[in-house]
C-alpha positions as CSV (number, residue, x, y, z in Angstrom):
1,M,-4.0,-15.7,-21.3
2,N,-6.8,-14.7,-19.0
3,K,-8.2,-11.3,-18.3
4,N,-7.0,-11.2,-14.7
5,I,-3.4,-11.7,-15.8
6,L,-3.7,-9.1,-18.5
7,Q,-5.3,-6.5,-16.1
8,K,-2.7,-7.1,-13.4
9,G,0.2,-7.0,-15.9
10,F,-1.1,-3.8,-17.7
11,S,-1.6,-2.1,-14.3
12,N,2.0,-2.9,-13.4
13,L,3.2,-1.6,-16.8
14,C,1.2,1.6,-16.4
15,T,2.6,2.2,-12.9
16,A,6.2,1.8,-14.0
17,K,5.5,4.0,-17.1
18,A,3.9,6.7,-14.9
19,M,6.9,6.7,-12.6
20,T,9.3,7.3,-15.5
21,E,7.1,10.1,-16.8
22,L,6.8,11.6,-13.3
23,Y,10.6,11.5,-12.8
24,E,11.1,13.3,-16.1
25,A,8.5,15.9,-15.2
26,N,10.2,16.5,-11.9
27,F,13.7,16.1,-13.2
28,K,15.4,18.8,-11.1
29,Q,13.8,17.4,-7.9
30,V,14.7,13.8,-8.4
31,S,18.0,14.0,-10.2
32,K,20.1,14.7,-7.1
33,Y,20.7,11.0,-7.1
34,V,21.3,9.0,-10.3
35,H,18.6,6.6,-11.4
36,A,17.6,4.5,-14.3
37,T,14.0,3.3,-15.2
38,S,12.5,0.3,-17.0
39,R,10.8,2.3,-19.8
40,G,10.7,0.0,-22.8
41,H,11.5,-3.1,-20.6
42,E,8.3,-3.1,-18.6
43,A,6.6,-6.0,-20.4
44,I,9.2,-8.7,-19.9
45,Q,10.0,-7.5,-16.3
46,T,6.3,-7.7,-15.4
47,A,5.7,-11.0,-17.1
48,L,8.6,-12.5,-15.1
49,G,7.9,-10.9,-11.8
50,M,4.3,-11.9,-11.7
51,Q,5.2,-15.6,-11.8
52,L,7.8,-15.7,-9.0
53,L,6.9,-17.1,-5.6
54,P,8.0,-16.2,-2.1
55,Q,10.5,-19.1,-1.9
56,D,12.2,-17.9,-5.1
57,Y,15.3,-15.7,-5.2
58,A,15.7,-12.8,-7.6
59,F,18.7,-10.6,-8.6
60,P,17.1,-7.7,-10.5
61,Y,19.4,-5.2,-12.2
62,Y,19.4,-1.4,-11.9
63,R,16.7,-0.9,-14.6
64,D,14.2,-3.3,-13.1
65,D,11.8,-1.1,-11.2
66,A,8.8,-2.7,-13.1
67,M,10.0,-6.1,-11.9
68,L,10.1,-4.8,-8.3
69,L,6.5,-3.5,-8.6
70,S,5.4,-6.9,-9.9
71,F,6.8,-8.5,-6.8
72,G,4.3,-6.5,-4.8
73,L,6.3,-3.4,-3.8
74,E,4.6,-0.1,-3.9
75,P,5.8,2.9,-5.9
76,Y,6.4,4.6,-2.5
77,D,8.8,1.9,-1.5
78,V,11.1,2.3,-4.6
79,M,10.7,6.1,-4.4
80,L,12.1,6.1,-0.9
81,Q,15.3,4.7,-2.5
82,L,15.1,7.1,-5.4
83,L,15.3,10.0,-2.9
84,A,17.7,8.2,-0.5
85,K,15.4,8.4,2.5
86,K,15.9,6.8,5.9
87,E,13.0,4.4,5.5
88,D,14.2,3.1,2.1
89,P,13.3,-0.6,2.7
90,F,16.3,-1.8,0.7
91,S,19.3,0.1,2.1
92,G,18.2,2.9,4.4
93,G,19.3,5.5,1.9
94,R,22.7,4.0,1.3
95,T,22.5,2.9,-2.3
96,Y,21.0,3.8,-5.7
97,Y,17.5,3.5,-7.0
98,S,16.5,0.0,-8.1
99,H,19.4,-1.5,-6.2
100,P,17.2,-3.7,-4.0
101,S,17.6,-6.1,-1.1
102,L,14.5,-7.6,0.3
103,K,13.7,-10.3,2.9
104,D,9.9,-10.0,3.1
105,A,8.1,-13.3,3.8
106,D,5.5,-12.8,1.1
107,K,7.8,-11.8,-1.7
108,P,10.7,-13.3,-3.6
109,K,13.9,-12.9,-1.7
110,I,16.5,-10.4,-3.0
111,P,20.0,-10.6,-1.6
112,H,22.1,-7.5,-1.8
113,Q,24.0,-7.0,-5.0
114,S,26.2,-4.3,-6.6
115,S,25.2,-2.2,-9.6
116,A,24.5,-5.4,-11.4
117,T,26.6,-5.0,-14.5
118,G,27.5,-8.7,-14.6
119,M,29.0,-9.3,-11.2
120,Q,25.6,-10.4,-9.8
121,A,25.6,-13.5,-11.9
122,I,28.0,-15.2,-9.6
123,P,26.1,-14.6,-6.3
124,A,22.9,-15.5,-8.1
125,T,24.4,-18.8,-9.3
126,G,25.6,-19.3,-5.7
127,V,22.0,-19.2,-4.6
128,A,21.1,-21.9,-7.1
129,M,24.1,-24.0,-6.0
130,G,22.9,-23.6,-2.4
131,M,19.4,-24.7,-3.4
132,Q,20.8,-27.7,-5.1
133,Y,23.1,-28.6,-2.1
134,K,20.2,-28.3,0.3
135,E,18.1,-30.7,-1.8
136,L,20.9,-33.2,-2.0
137,Q,21.5,-33.0,1.8
138,G,17.8,-33.1,2.7
139,L,17.9,-29.5,4.1
140,N,15.3,-28.1,1.8
141,D,11.6,-27.4,2.7
142,A,9.9,-30.6,1.4
143,S,6.5,-29.1,2.2
144,L,6.7,-26.6,-0.7
145,K,4.4,-27.4,-3.6
146,D,6.7,-25.7,-6.1
147,A,10.5,-26.1,-5.8
148,P,12.3,-22.7,-5.6
149,L,14.4,-21.2,-8.4
150,V,16.7,-18.2,-8.9
151,V,16.3,-15.4,-11.4
152,C,19.3,-13.4,-12.5
153,S,18.5,-10.4,-14.5
154,L,21.1,-9.0,-16.9
155,G,21.6,-6.4,-19.5
156,D,22.9,-7.8,-22.7
157,A,26.1,-5.7,-22.6
158,S,27.0,-7.3,-19.2
159,V,27.2,-10.7,-20.8
160,T,30.6,-9.7,-22.2
161,E,31.9,-9.8,-18.6
162,G,34.3,-12.6,-17.8
163,E,32.5,-13.3,-14.6
164,I,29.3,-14.1,-16.6
165,A,31.2,-17.0,-18.2
166,E,32.2,-18.3,-14.8
167,A,28.6,-18.3,-13.7
168,F,27.2,-19.9,-16.9
169,Q,30.0,-22.5,-16.8
170,M,29.1,-23.6,-13.3
171,A,25.4,-23.5,-13.8
172,A,25.7,-25.7,-16.9
173,L,28.3,-28.0,-15.3
174,K,26.3,-28.6,-12.1
175,Q,22.8,-28.2,-13.7
176,M,21.5,-25.7,-11.3
177,P,17.9,-24.3,-11.0
178,I,18.5,-20.8,-12.4
179,L,16.9,-18.6,-15.0
180,Y,19.2,-16.0,-16.6
181,L,17.0,-13.2,-18.0
182,V,18.9,-11.1,-20.5
183,Q,17.2,-7.8,-21.5
184,D,18.8,-6.7,-24.8
185,N,18.1,-3.1,-25.7
186,G,21.1,-2.9,-28.0
187,W,23.1,-0.4,-26.0
188,D,25.8,-0.3,-23.3
189,I,25.9,3.4,-22.4
190,S,26.8,5.2,-25.5
191,A,28.4,2.2,-27.2
192,N,26.0,0.0,-29.2
193,A,25.9,-3.7,-29.7
194,A,27.7,-3.6,-33.1
195,E,30.7,-2.0,-31.5
196,T,31.0,-4.2,-28.4
197,R,29.6,-7.7,-29.0
198,A,30.5,-10.5,-31.3
199,Q,27.1,-12.1,-30.7
200,N,24.0,-11.6,-28.5
201,A,23.3,-13.5,-25.3
202,Y,21.2,-16.2,-27.0
203,E,24.0,-17.0,-29.4
204,Y,26.6,-16.8,-26.7
205,A,24.7,-19.3,-24.6
206,Q,25.0,-21.9,-27.3
207,G,28.6,-22.4,-26.2
208,F,27.6,-23.7,-22.8
209,Y,26.6,-27.3,-23.1
210,G,23.6,-27.9,-20.7
211,L,22.4,-24.3,-20.7
212,D,19.3,-24.1,-22.9
213,A,18.3,-20.7,-24.3
214,I,15.4,-19.0,-26.2
215,S,15.1,-15.6,-27.8
216,I,11.8,-13.7,-27.5
217,D,10.2,-10.3,-28.1
218,G,10.4,-8.9,-24.6
219,A,8.2,-5.9,-25.6
220,N,5.2,-8.2,-26.1
221,F,3.6,-9.0,-22.8
222,T,1.7,-12.1,-23.9
223,E,4.6,-13.7,-25.7
224,S,6.9,-12.9,-22.7
225,Y,4.5,-14.3,-20.1
226,E,3.8,-17.5,-22.0
227,A,7.5,-18.1,-22.7
228,I,8.6,-17.4,-19.1
229,E,5.7,-19.7,-17.9
230,K,7.1,-22.6,-19.9
231,V,10.7,-22.0,-18.8
232,I,9.8,-21.6,-15.1
233,K,7.9,-24.9,-15.3
234,I,10.9,-26.7,-16.7
235,I,13.3,-25.3,-14.1
236,R,11.0,-26.1,-11.2
237,K,10.5,-29.7,-12.4
238,E,13.8,-30.6,-14.0
239,R,16.2,-28.4,-11.9
240,R,18.4,-27.2,-14.7
241,P,19.5,-23.7,-16.0
242,F,17.9,-21.7,-18.7
243,L,18.6,-18.4,-20.5
244,V,15.9,-16.2,-21.9
245,H,17.1,-13.5,-24.3
246,A,14.5,-10.8,-24.5
247,K,14.8,-8.1,-27.2
248,V,13.5,-4.8,-25.8
249,P,13.7,-1.0,-26.7
250,L,15.3,1.5,-24.4
251,L,12.8,4.3,-24.3
252,N,14.4,6.4,-21.6
253,H,17.9,7.6,-20.7
254,H,20.6,5.1,-19.8
255,T,20.5,6.9,-16.5
256,S,19.3,10.3,-15.4
257,G,22.9,11.4,-15.7
258,V,23.4,10.2,-19.3
259,R,20.7,11.6,-21.5
260,M,19.6,9.6,-24.5
261,E,19.4,12.6,-26.8
262,W,23.2,13.2,-26.4
263,Y,24.2,10.2,-28.5
264,R,21.2,8.1,-29.7
265,D,20.3,8.1,-33.4
266,D,17.7,5.3,-33.1
267,L,15.1,6.9,-31.0
268,E,12.3,6.8,-33.5
269,E,12.9,3.1,-34.3
270,A,13.0,2.3,-30.6
271,R,9.7,4.1,-30.0
272,S,8.1,2.0,-32.8
273,R,8.6,-1.0,-30.5
274,D,7.1,0.5,-27.4
275,P,5.4,-2.3,-25.3
276,Y,2.6,0.0,-24.1
277,P,0.5,0.2,-27.3
278,V,1.1,-3.5,-28.0
279,F,-0.2,-4.3,-24.5
280,K,-3.3,-2.0,-25.0
281,K,-4.1,-3.8,-28.2
282,Q,-3.9,-7.2,-26.4
283,L,-6.4,-5.9,-23.8
284,E,-8.8,-4.8,-26.5
285,N,-8.5,-8.2,-28.2
286,H,-9.5,-9.8,-24.9
287,G,-12.7,-7.7,-24.5
288,F,-11.4,-4.8,-22.4
289,T,-13.3,-1.5,-23.2
290,A,-11.6,1.8,-23.7
291,K,-13.1,3.0,-20.5
292,E,-11.7,0.1,-18.6
293,I,-8.2,0.6,-20.0
294,D,-8.4,4.3,-19.2
295,A,-9.4,3.5,-15.7
296,I,-6.4,1.3,-15.2
297,E,-4.1,4.0,-16.5
298,N,-5.6,6.7,-14.4
299,T,-5.6,4.7,-11.2
300,A,-1.8,4.0,-11.8
301,K,-1.1,7.7,-12.4
302,I,-3.0,8.8,-9.3
303,K,-1.2,6.2,-7.2
304,V,2.2,7.2,-8.5
305,Q,1.6,10.9,-7.9
306,S,0.3,10.3,-4.4
307,D,3.2,8.1,-3.4
308,F,5.7,10.6,-4.8
309,E,4.3,13.4,-2.7
310,K,4.4,11.2,0.3
311,A,8.0,10.1,-0.4
312,L,9.1,13.7,-0.7
313,Q,8.0,14.3,2.9
314,A,9.8,11.2,4.3
315,E,12.6,11.6,6.8
316,D,16.2,11.7,5.6
317,P,18.9,9.7,7.4
318,K,20.7,11.3,10.3
319,P,24.5,11.5,10.6
320,E,24.5,8.7,13.2
321,D,22.7,6.4,10.7
322,L,26.1,6.1,8.9
323,F,27.5,3.9,11.7
324,T,25.1,0.9,11.7
325,H,25.2,-2.6,10.1
326,D,28.8,-2.6,9.0
327,F,28.8,-6.0,10.7
328,A,26.2,-8.3,12.1
329,P,26.7,-9.0,15.9
330,T,28.7,-12.2,16.5
331,P,28.0,-14.5,19.4
332,I,31.8,-15.2,20.0
333,S,33.1,-12.5,22.3
334,E,35.4,-14.4,24.7
335,E,37.8,-17.3,24.6
336,K,36.1,-20.6,25.6
337,G,37.0,-24.3,25.7
338,E,40.3,-25.9,26.5
339,R,43.3,-24.6,24.6
340,T,45.6,-27.3,25.9
341,P,43.5,-30.3,27.0
342,E,45.3,-32.9,29.0
343,G,46.4,-35.9,27.0
344,A,45.9,-34.3,23.6
345,D,48.5,-34.7,20.9
346,K,50.8,-32.0,19.7
347,V,50.0,-31.4,16.0
348,V,51.2,-29.2,13.2
349,M,49.3,-26.1,12.2
350,V,47.8,-27.4,9.0
351,D,46.2,-30.3,10.9
352,C,44.7,-28.0,13.5
353,A,42.8,-26.3,10.7
354,L,41.9,-29.7,9.1
355,F,40.5,-31.1,12.4
356,A,38.6,-27.8,13.0
357,V,36.9,-28.1,9.6
358,E,36.2,-31.8,10.1
359,E,34.6,-31.1,13.5
360,L,32.4,-28.4,12.0
361,M,31.3,-30.5,9.1
362,R,30.4,-33.4,11.4
363,K,28.3,-31.1,13.5
364,H,26.7,-28.9,10.9
365,K,25.3,-30.2,7.6
366,E,25.1,-26.5,6.4
367,C,28.9,-26.5,6.3
368,L,30.6,-27.4,3.1
369,L,34.1,-26.9,1.5
370,Y,35.0,-26.1,-2.0
371,G,37.9,-24.7,-4.1
372,Q,40.6,-25.8,-6.5
373,D,41.9,-29.3,-5.9
374,V,40.4,-29.7,-2.4
375,G,38.3,-32.7,-3.5
376,G,38.9,-36.4,-2.9
377,R,41.9,-37.0,-5.2
378,L,44.2,-34.6,-3.6
379,G,42.6,-32.9,-0.6
380,G,44.3,-29.6,-1.3
381,V,47.8,-28.8,-2.6
382,F,48.9,-28.4,1.1
383,R,46.8,-31.4,2.2
384,E,44.7,-29.0,4.2
385,A,41.5,-30.8,3.2
386,A,42.9,-34.3,3.2
387,T,40.3,-37.1,3.8
388,L,37.4,-34.7,4.1
389,A,35.8,-35.7,0.7
390,Q,36.1,-39.3,1.7
391,K,34.5,-38.7,5.1
392,F,31.7,-36.3,3.9
393,G,31.1,-37.1,0.3
394,D,31.7,-35.3,-3.0
395,D,28.6,-33.1,-2.6
396,R,30.1,-31.5,0.5
397,V,33.7,-31.3,-0.4
398,F,34.3,-30.6,-4.1
399,N,36.6,-29.2,-6.7
400,T,35.8,-26.0,-8.7
401,P,37.3,-24.9,-12.0
402,I,40.0,-22.3,-11.9
403,Q,37.5,-19.6,-11.1
404,E,38.6,-17.4,-8.1
405,A,35.8,-15.0,-8.8
406,F,33.2,-17.7,-8.6
407,I,34.8,-19.4,-5.6
408,V,34.6,-16.1,-3.6
409,G,31.4,-14.6,-5.0
410,S,29.2,-17.7,-4.8
411,T,29.5,-17.6,-1.1
412,V,27.1,-14.6,-1.1
413,G,24.4,-16.8,-2.6
414,M,25.2,-19.9,-0.5
415,S,25.0,-17.8,2.7
416,A,21.7,-16.2,1.5
417,V,20.0,-19.6,1.6
418,G,21.4,-20.4,5.1
419,L,24.6,-22.3,4.3
420,K,28.1,-21.8,5.7
421,P,30.6,-22.2,2.9
422,I,34.3,-22.6,3.6
423,V,36.2,-21.8,0.4
424,E,39.8,-21.6,-0.5
425,V,42.0,-19.6,-2.9
426,Q,44.9,-21.9,-3.6
427,F,47.6,-19.3,-3.1
428,A,47.4,-15.6,-2.0
429,D,48.9,-14.8,-5.4
430,Y,45.6,-16.1,-7.0
431,I,43.3,-13.9,-5.0
432,W,43.3,-11.0,-7.5
433,P,40.5,-12.4,-9.8
434,G,38.4,-12.8,-6.7
435,L,38.9,-9.3,-5.3
436,N,36.0,-7.9,-7.4
437,Q,33.6,-10.2,-5.7
438,L,35.2,-9.9,-2.3
439,F,35.0,-6.1,-2.4
440,T,31.9,-5.4,-4.4
441,E,29.6,-8.2,-3.3
442,V,30.8,-9.9,-0.1
443,S,32.1,-7.1,2.0
444,R,29.3,-4.6,1.4
445,S,26.3,-6.9,1.6
446,C,25.5,-6.4,5.3
447,Y,26.0,-2.6,5.2
448,L,24.2,-1.8,1.9
449,S,21.3,-4.1,2.7
450,N,20.9,-2.3,6.1
451,G,21.7,-5.5,8.0
452,K,19.4,-7.9,6.1
453,W,22.0,-9.9,4.3
454,P,25.3,-10.4,6.1
455,V,27.5,-12.9,4.2
456,S,28.5,-15.7,6.4
457,M,31.5,-17.3,4.8
458,I,35.2,-18.3,5.5
459,L,37.8,-17.7,2.8
460,R,41.1,-19.6,3.5
461,V,44.2,-18.1,1.8
462,P,47.6,-19.8,2.0
463,I,50.1,-17.0,2.1
464,G,53.7,-16.0,2.4
465,A,57.1,-17.1,1.1
466,Y,58.3,-20.6,1.7
467,G,60.8,-22.9,0.0
468,S,61.5,-21.0,-3.2
469,G,57.9,-20.6,-4.3
470,G,58.9,-17.9,-6.7
471,P,57.0,-14.9,-7.9
472,Y,53.6,-16.5,-8.3
473,H,53.3,-18.6,-5.0
474,S,55.0,-16.4,-2.4
475,S,53.2,-13.1,-2.1
476,S,51.8,-11.4,0.9
477,V,48.5,-9.5,0.3
478,E,47.3,-8.4,3.6
479,S,47.6,-4.6,2.9
480,V,45.1,-5.0,0.0
481,I,42.7,-7.2,2.1
482,T,42.8,-4.9,5.1
483,N,41.7,-2.0,2.8
484,I,38.4,-3.8,2.2
485,R,36.0,-2.7,4.9
486,G,33.2,-5.1,5.9
487,I,35.3,-8.3,6.3
488,K,37.2,-9.8,9.2
489,I,40.8,-10.9,8.8
490,A,42.7,-13.5,10.8
491,Y,46.5,-14.2,10.4
492,P,47.4,-16.7,13.1
493,S,51.0,-17.7,14.0
494,N,50.3,-21.2,15.5
495,G,47.9,-24.1,15.2
496,A,45.9,-23.5,18.4
497,D,45.1,-20.0,17.3
498,L,44.2,-21.2,13.9
499,K,41.8,-23.8,15.2
500,G,40.2,-21.3,17.7
501,L,39.8,-18.6,15.1
502,M,38.4,-21.1,12.5
503,K,35.7,-22.0,15.0
504,A,35.0,-18.4,15.8
505,A,34.8,-17.6,12.1
506,Y,32.3,-20.3,11.5
507,Y,29.9,-19.0,14.2
508,D,30.4,-15.4,13.1
509,P,27.6,-14.3,10.7
510,N,30.1,-12.0,8.8
511,P,32.6,-12.8,6.1
512,V,36.0,-13.9,7.3
513,V,39.4,-14.2,5.5
514,I,41.9,-16.4,7.2
515,L,45.5,-15.9,6.0
516,E,47.5,-19.1,6.7
517,H,51.3,-18.9,6.3
518,K,52.5,-21.9,4.2
519,G,55.8,-21.9,6.0
520,L,54.1,-22.5,9.3
521,Y,51.8,-25.3,8.1
522,W,54.3,-28.1,9.0
523,S,57.0,-26.1,10.9
524,K,59.6,-27.2,8.3
525,V,61.1,-23.7,8.3
526,P,63.9,-23.5,10.9
527,G,62.8,-21.7,14.0
528,T,59.1,-22.3,13.6
529,L,58.5,-25.3,15.8
530,T,56.5,-23.1,18.2
531,A,53.8,-23.0,15.4
532,T,52.9,-26.6,16.4
533,S,50.4,-26.9,19.2
534,V,48.6,-29.3,21.5
535,E,45.3,-29.6,19.7
536,P,42.6,-27.6,21.4
537,S,39.3,-29.2,22.4
538,E,36.4,-29.3,19.9
539,D,34.6,-26.5,21.8
540,Y,37.6,-24.1,21.8
541,V,36.9,-20.7,20.3
542,L,39.1,-17.7,20.1
543,P,37.4,-14.3,19.5
544,F,38.5,-11.9,16.8
545,G,40.2,-8.7,18.0
546,K,42.1,-10.2,21.0
547,A,45.9,-10.0,20.6
548,W,48.2,-12.3,22.5
549,V,51.0,-10.8,24.6
550,L,53.5,-13.6,23.8
551,Q,56.3,-12.3,25.9
552,E,55.1,-10.0,28.6
553,I,57.5,-7.8,30.5
554,W,57.2,-5.3,33.3
555,K,57.9,-1.5,33.1
556,Q,61.6,-0.9,33.6
557,E,63.4,2.5,34.0
558,D,67.0,1.3,34.1
559,I,67.2,-0.6,30.8
560,E,65.9,0.0,27.3
561,T,62.7,-1.9,26.4
562,C,60.5,-2.2,23.3
563,T,57.4,-3.7,21.9
564,I,57.3,-5.8,18.7
565,V,54.0,-5.8,17.0
566,T,53.6,-8.6,14.5
567,Y,51.6,-11.6,13.2
568,G,52.1,-14.8,11.3
569,M,55.7,-15.6,10.5
570,G,56.8,-12.4,12.0
571,V,56.0,-13.7,15.5
572,H,58.6,-16.4,15.0
573,W,61.2,-14.0,13.7
574,A,60.6,-11.7,16.7
575,Y,60.6,-14.5,19.3
576,N,63.8,-16.1,17.9
577,A,65.5,-12.7,17.6
578,S,64.7,-11.7,21.2
579,G,66.0,-15.1,22.4
580,E,69.2,-15.0,20.4
581,L,69.8,-11.4,21.7
582,D,69.1,-12.7,25.3
583,M,66.6,-9.9,25.6
584,R,63.3,-11.7,26.4
585,D,63.0,-9.6,29.6
586,Q,63.3,-6.4,27.5
587,I,61.1,-7.1,24.5
588,E,57.3,-7.5,24.7
589,I,55.9,-9.3,21.7
590,I,52.3,-8.6,20.6
591,D,50.9,-11.3,18.3
592,L,48.0,-9.6,16.6
593,R,46.2,-12.8,15.7
594,T,43.6,-10.8,13.7
595,L,44.3,-7.8,11.5
596,Y,40.6,-6.8,11.7
597,P,39.3,-6.2,14.2
598,L,42.6,-5.0,15.6
599,D,43.3,-5.1,19.3
600,E,44.5,-1.5,19.6
601,D,44.1,-1.3,23.3
602,T,46.7,-4.1,23.9
603,I,49.1,-2.6,21.4
604,M,48.9,1.0,22.8
605,A,49.2,-0.2,26.4
606,S,52.3,-2.1,25.6
607,V,54.0,0.7,23.7
608,K,53.2,3.2,26.4
609,K,54.9,0.9,28.8
610,T,58.0,0.1,26.8
611,G,58.6,3.4,25.1
612,K,59.8,1.9,21.8
613,C,58.1,-0.1,19.1
614,L,59.0,-2.2,16.0
615,V,56.3,-3.4,13.6
616,V,57.4,-6.6,11.8
617,T,55.8,-7.8,8.6
618,E,56.6,-10.1,5.6
619,E,55.1,-7.6,3.1
620,P,57.2,-5.0,1.5
621,S,56.9,-2.2,4.0
622,N,56.2,0.8,1.8
623,N,52.5,1.7,1.7
624,S,51.7,-1.4,3.8
625,F,49.3,-2.4,6.6
626,A,52.4,-2.4,8.9
627,R,53.4,1.1,8.0
628,A,49.8,2.3,8.6
629,L,49.8,0.6,11.9
630,A,53.1,2.2,12.8
631,G,51.6,5.6,12.0
632,K,48.6,4.9,14.2
633,I,50.9,3.9,17.1
634,Q,53.0,7.0,16.6
635,E,49.9,9.2,16.7
636,E,48.4,7.5,19.8
637,C,51.6,7.1,21.8
638,F,53.7,10.0,20.7
639,K,54.4,11.5,24.2
640,Y,55.4,8.1,25.5
641,L,57.9,7.3,22.8
642,D,61.7,7.4,23.1
643,A,62.3,6.7,19.4
644,P,60.3,6.7,16.2
645,V,58.1,3.7,15.6
646,M,60.1,1.5,13.2
647,T,59.0,-1.1,10.7
648,I,60.8,-4.0,9.0
649,G,59.4,-5.9,6.0
650,S,60.5,-7.4,2.7
651,E,62.5,-5.4,0.3
652,N,60.3,-3.1,-1.8
653,M,60.7,-5.1,-5.1
654,P,57.9,-6.1,-7.5
655,A,58.0,-9.8,-6.8
656,I,59.8,-12.5,-4.8
657,P,62.4,-14.2,-7.1
658,L,62.6,-18.0,-7.5
659,N,66.3,-18.3,-6.6
660,S,66.7,-19.2,-2.9
661,T,69.5,-16.6,-2.4
662,L,67.4,-13.8,-3.9
663,E,64.3,-15.0,-1.9
664,Q,66.2,-14.8,1.4
665,T,67.6,-11.4,0.4
666,M,64.1,-10.2,-0.3
667,I,62.2,-11.3,2.9
668,P,62.9,-10.6,6.6
669,S,64.6,-13.2,8.8
670,T,65.5,-13.6,12.5
671,E,68.9,-12.1,11.7
672,K,67.4,-9.0,10.1
673,V,64.9,-8.5,12.9
674,K,67.8,-8.8,15.4
675,A,69.7,-6.1,13.7
676,K,66.6,-3.8,13.6
677,I,66.0,-4.4,17.3
678,E,69.5,-3.3,18.1
679,V,69.1,-0.1,16.0
680,L,65.8,0.6,17.9
681,L,67.1,-0.1,21.4
682,N,70.3,2.0,20.8
683,Y,68.4,5.0,19.3
């Protein structure tokens, strides 16, 4: 341990400590927005942060301001976030103190993450998986002297989260280059370790074969620095995961909103383990004089006070700043390529998607596909990935465990290192464990990082009722998905659209969910032959937010006309119903193609022309996307309407039964849509 390291480390600790003390002294001024500080944790955070390199990735948690300072950030930088200022370098005033996202060339990279109570372990492990993939594919930067690694910082209480187990399992299984730093201060918020944990993180890690772990005194800078140094050397060289369990005291409030004196009975014991006097003693033992130590402390205090005064004067965001960076700009804005090339074969919908993915993988080594059962043995339960593993290898097309949260959330990390993952949730019914990651990590990354970290991924979701799938393989979930802002959503009705949207999704830098109706995959359901298509050309792309007027009519005064707005299987019910009623010249069908962005202009223009509207969905209609869309149409087109905007969907029951008679009773059909059309036209 040399004097330069000690001086730099002590200066960092003193800066973080001075910030905590300043916040307490100015509590009324800074407590408008909730914050937590590193007081008690500074030694381990500093010891780790000092040893990371610009090629490394870090996922600090909400108490890690000392770690951020050790990366080279100034107190002023983090104070801008404390006060939610416009120039906050992480989020532009959008998210809490010590919720960083950083993409500076000279510092470790910090992708966006949520409040970091466990969920961040999956995106962090996704970065490590991406690093490993790039090394296997020769996409890594071979000129780097030191191979990159990932650090995921965690509080010990968060290790009880189920998503932590998914991350540890995959890191151990695949031997990924990641360091999990667990800072254990013995507390959740007001619940202590004895109440909430059967074991600490070090003990828990023993259950994951291939994940080595050590336990250290995280309040001792020298011990922490030397232990971290050894672990980092192992990870850089051997490319495998490691867990460091660091025991630390919590010497400040859980957050500014939850005061320690309200519930803590261990404060004196915690103060006896303060890293600050221990660090001062280590400086003295290495020849630092009292005057030199005082000078370091005073310099830190002056810097902190000066930066605080400057941060107070910084500009606040303006109202218009709310409306930026919800999405990154996409290069795909118009339909291009040949939709029906001469001489091309007509193929079923599932093959249109398969061929699209194959073309993308052949062209882009950054493209990979993973999920449950998509690997070489099966190629997906719907054969939607058939032959891909054989063509591109098991490193590019591979199976995951039953881990929907990991499948979805790992794409955040994969995207952060420049990859484009295509992942799959096997059935829409299985998406629920992945919603936490989709909502909290994937959808908000671009917005809360102020545009620095959009998540470029495609999530394929087979959806809908088909062939007595029963209550766990038949659900429609679009109303839940459309309530997640920050993602784009496609729901095609035919193979050509699916291929064009898949290509557009790949080149879109934002997260995309593609809902693919199982009943349309092979057109085995009667009346769905029109889902098959001549396969579009390889360069065919279809932009999001452009509906298809499937059955365009002209404005007529002498007969009743209506618009049917629908998507997916509903397009086929509507088309067949209008044909059987011999009303194709009276009914205009709008195939939405994408549920977000939504082509409102095309919808409203059609309804204003026809005067009546029916929205068709497969979901139960109460509280649904379809019902919300009907309300929007009613609001926009009220003075043009000759009848209320109507909807038809499945019966409002909790699940789709297994029995085929009950299934058909539950869901819409051509006959049911015909009956609803007649009611609407005769209104």
